[in-house]
TIVOLO-585925 format. One line per field, with one value per residue (C-alpha): x negated, y negated, z. Coordinates in steps of 0.001 Angstrom, whole numbers, plus 500000, padded with zeros to 6 digits. Last residue first. Layout:
east <- (X; ...) .
north <- (Y; ...) .
up <- (Z; ...) .
END
This chain:
east <- (110237; 111892; 109823; 110042; 106479; 104401; 105176; 102663; 100466; 097283; 097994; 098444; 095482; 093499; 094050; 093810; 090184; 089559; 090316; 088652; 085265; 085768; 086191; 083124; 080999; 081812; 080921; 077590; 076881; 076867; 073329; 072618; 070504; 066606; 064944; 064386; 064403; 067048; 068926; 068169; 071044; 071534; 071318; 074895; 075994; 078338; 076895; 078085; 077861; 074996; 074298; 074499; 077857; 076372; 074018; 077383; 078710; 075839; 075394; 079295; 079484; 076427; 072475; 071073; 070596; 068251; 069054; 066694; 069819; 072883; 072106; 069669; 066547; 067604; 066261; 069165; 069992; 069833; 071463; 074177; 074447; 074763; 077219; 079828; 080958; 080063; 078911; 076198; 077867; 080942; 078841; 077116; 079738; 080537; 078961; 079474; 077789; 077212; 076320; 073910; 072792; 072703; 072565; 073584; 075156; 074623; 076270; 075453; 071380; 068526; 068520; 069905; 068271; 065199; 064024; 065652; 062901; 064402; 064794; 066277; 067254; 069857; 070375; 072947; 071273; 072503; 068966; 068008; 069314; 068640; 064866; 065136; 066644; 064268; 061383; 062306; 062001; 059016; 057334; 058920; 056958; 055911; 058172; 059818; 060953; 062187; 064217; 066232; 067459; 070516; 070582; 067421; 065713; 063043; 059713; 061377; 060297; 056974; 056876; 058571; 055786; 052838; 054589; 054359; 050994; 050545; 051710; 049701; 046397; 044359; 041449; 042765; 045357; 042920; 042503; 042362; 045558; 045520; 045437; 049002; 050353; 052842; 055790; 057272; 054150; 053180; 056755; 055874; 052563; 054209; 056549; 054509; 051513; 054109; 055279; 051717; 051441; 054232; 057626; 058687; 059983; 060385; 056706; 055007; 057529; 057331; 053780; 052960; 053421; 050749; 048297; 048360; 047687; 044426; 045072; 042940; 044611; 048886; 050717; 053398; 054400; 053331; 057116; 058969; 060243; 062728; 064528; 067774; 069611; 067357; 068669; 071500; 069925; 068333; 071653; 073477; 070454; 070921; 074666; 076456; 076281; 075162; 074509; 077902; 078137; 081015; 078555; 077111; 079213; 077318; 079220; 079938; 079116; 075314; 073109; 071544; 067799; 066001; 069966; 069018; 071728; 070091; 066615; 068637; 069942; 066743; 064827; 067404; 067506; 067522; 064251; 062682; 066215; 068348; 069459; 070612; 070567; 072868; 072704; 075186; 075508; 077997; 079292; 077594; 080443; 080668; 081017; 078918; 080829; 077015; 073712; 070528; 071777; 069146; 070452; 067887; 067719; 070752; 072699; 076540; 078341; 081340; 081811; 079086; 080228; 077622; 078544; 076765; 074832; 075678) .
north <- (464742; 464835; 465662; 469581; 470573; 467365; 465308; 465191; 461648; 462682; 466242; 464928; 462164; 464451; 467099; 464118; 463210; 467250; 466774; 463024; 464981; 468338; 466214; 464152; 467121; 468541; 465755; 465203; 468865; 468278; 466234; 463782; 464986; 464214; 461160; 459063; 461100; 463098; 461082; 460863; 460311; 456699; 456643; 456273; 453158; 453987; 455642; 457051; 455478; 454655; 457788; 456507; 457574; 460926; 460904; 460215; 463206; 465646; 464062; 464754; 468365; 469621; 469684; 472763; 473680; 471135; 469538; 469511; 468992; 468105; 463849; 461612; 461177; 460077; 460866; 460018; 462589; 464750; 463360; 462090; 465549; 466957; 464490; 465148; 461742; 462761; 459769; 461859; 465098; 463716; 462193; 465265; 467423; 469903; 472299; 471661; 472448; 476274; 478432; 480074; 477214; 474849; 475693; 472635; 472079; 469395; 469572; 467556; 467519; 465170; 462034; 462587; 465954; 465909; 462373; 463988; 466860; 470021; 472135; 474905; 474479; 476260; 475431; 477056; 476354; 473831; 474222; 470962; 468370; 470922; 470946; 467553; 467231; 470227; 467921; 464985; 466338; 467463; 464332; 462796; 464165; 467988; 469650; 472804; 473961; 477706; 476889; 479227; 479109; 480633; 481874; 482392; 481979; 484838; 482245; 480016; 481333; 481221; 477799; 477382; 479007; 476819; 473666; 474949; 476208; 472451; 470678; 472566; 471480; 473980; 476145; 478334; 479262; 480307; 477783; 479444; 478267; 474708; 472905; 472732; 472514; 469689; 471609; 471571; 472408; 475109; 476869; 476164; 477579; 480612; 480779; 481030; 483232; 485970; 485706; 486731; 488933; 490850; 491354; 494419; 492650; 493180; 493453; 491462; 489177; 488978; 488611; 485752; 483071; 484722; 485537; 481634; 480573; 482812; 485971; 486767; 484786; 486069; 483760; 482434; 479007; 477736; 478660; 480734; 479599; 482370; 482690; 484848; 486626; 489190; 489259; 490791; 494242; 495163; 494677; 496624; 499721; 499273; 500352; 497226; 496443; 492892; 491202; 492163; 492062; 490688; 487976; 487348; 487644; 487519; 489294; 489396; 491518; 493028; 491101; 492653; 490942; 490752; 490638; 487585; 485552; 486990; 485783; 482162; 482747; 484078; 481107; 478870; 480681; 477887; 477699; 474772; 472113; 472473; 471555; 473343; 471864; 472342; 471521; 472067; 474799; 477013; 475598; 477387; 478483; 478976; 480992; 481489; 484214; 483793; 482741; 484050; 486309; 488011; 491339; 493354; 490800; 489470; 487953; 487381; 486116; 485912; 484992; 483530; 483138; 482089; 480387; 481336; 478709; 477796) .
up <- (138529; 142334; 145016; 146702; 145609; 145084; 141681; 139446; 138554; 139775; 138074; 134938; 135323; 136540; 133231; 130931; 132363; 131552; 128155; 127848; 128683; 126915; 123612; 124439; 125108; 121499; 120530; 121761; 121085; 117154; 118481; 115625; 112941; 112850; 111348; 114339; 117340; 119066; 121637; 125858; 127442; 129040; 132863; 134316; 136189; 138755; 141161; 144093; 147142; 149599; 152084; 155734; 156477; 155416; 158484; 160636; 159182; 160002; 163541; 164425; 162459; 165160; 164103; 165569; 161794; 160834; 157969; 155161; 152529; 154134; 154091; 155556; 153779; 150200; 147037; 144962; 143455; 146132; 148582; 145899; 145298; 148897; 149882; 147054; 145957; 141984; 139859; 138140; 138674; 136503; 133627; 133829; 132587; 134633; 137769; 141171; 144865; 143466; 146790; 148640; 150782; 147325; 143677; 141509; 138042; 135400; 131809; 128615; 129519; 129129; 130850; 134335; 135446; 132974; 135288; 138541; 138421; 140237; 137213; 135672; 131954; 129854; 126260; 123907; 120493; 117827; 115644; 115073; 117392; 120178; 119228; 118932; 122406; 124472; 122202; 124493; 127489; 126470; 125736; 128994; 131500; 132137; 134057; 132117; 135309; 134020; 130324; 128933; 124733; 123790; 119984; 119570; 116475; 117153; 117284; 119731; 122911; 121915; 121022; 124482; 126158; 123859; 125298; 128746; 128124; 126505; 129572; 131773; 129898; 127678; 127919; 130224; 127659; 125630; 122306; 118383; 117601; 118705; 115368; 115899; 119191; 118834; 119690; 115910; 114542; 116979; 115939; 112104; 112987; 114266; 111613; 108663; 110423; 111301; 107460; 106513; 109323; 107224; 109356; 110982; 114061; 117793; 119111; 116566; 116469; 120268; 120113; 117567; 120131; 122202; 119275; 118358; 121662; 122085; 124080; 126959; 129580; 128122; 128629; 131189; 130063; 133021; 134839; 131949; 128503; 127652; 123707; 124113; 121561; 121648; 124944; 123568; 121792; 125441; 126915; 124652; 124701; 128794; 128658; 130006; 133757; 134253; 131188; 130124; 126647; 124996; 122891; 126520; 129378; 132911; 135290; 139131; 141984; 143978; 140891; 138257; 137950; 134650; 133010; 130998; 133235; 136219; 135470; 135218; 138447; 140493; 138879; 140352; 143354; 146206; 146929; 146245; 146347; 143343; 139929; 136942; 133499; 130937; 126881; 124574; 121927; 122890; 126696; 129791; 131913; 135386; 138453; 140857; 143366; 146066; 146522; 147440; 150305; 152205; 153758; 151422; 148666; 147725; 144380; 143573; 140547; 140592; 136774; 134494; 130971; 127922; 125145; 122392; 119861; 116637) .
END
């Protein structure tokens, strides 16, 4: 099973510009989480901070006992081996064919023989539907194929945590991510602005907006949220906080928010593994957590106020 990732009070700035502050959440072990947000809200910065490629000004990211923000460099380096990262557009080496691109982490970080490397690389290429394209260069294939090659490269070291940066190439890749989770039970974090991925793929859903984490939790709670910015983004509505001019006053904003439709009642079904694959273990873990959260809310709603008799 994958590893839990705990983020506590994370704050990141570039000079005087604060990207986001006091971000706190937990990526549950073995589950698929999606971080949403309009362009420019720091989703990729958040992903790079989780893996320790960027150092935040405050806060912690705990991975298997290692703080990716402040632990000794050799500990962070070892902890990074638990990760597989699919960067935007695949981030492939343009002068290498797909086979050598995907084999690169194995040659850099292991002492495996070329025969062993070949077996792993071809297995991962078959997994993402690229078998037979080993000799092609990144410039000779489509953007969707490049992303799948980037995913294959992210998987060759058998990561326990998989990070995906904007994997927006249609239903095939969305289904592939669900199938992958069913097979390896890895913890997965996807950052995206794609609503199809957000509504059909994750176990957990969060959103960054205006330097803060608006919400993070089980997908059912976010997809039915009455938070205005969440409703506007998921519904694709023109009125609301997103895109609001700075000079608008509070009264104008409140009037616009009244134009938003009510929160969704019907939740889109989550993608299931392809036929022949095992059921996702994450589904049962998430269901138990959602039930526990609902029970906590029910208890809190019926608890007496201070000064009242029990």
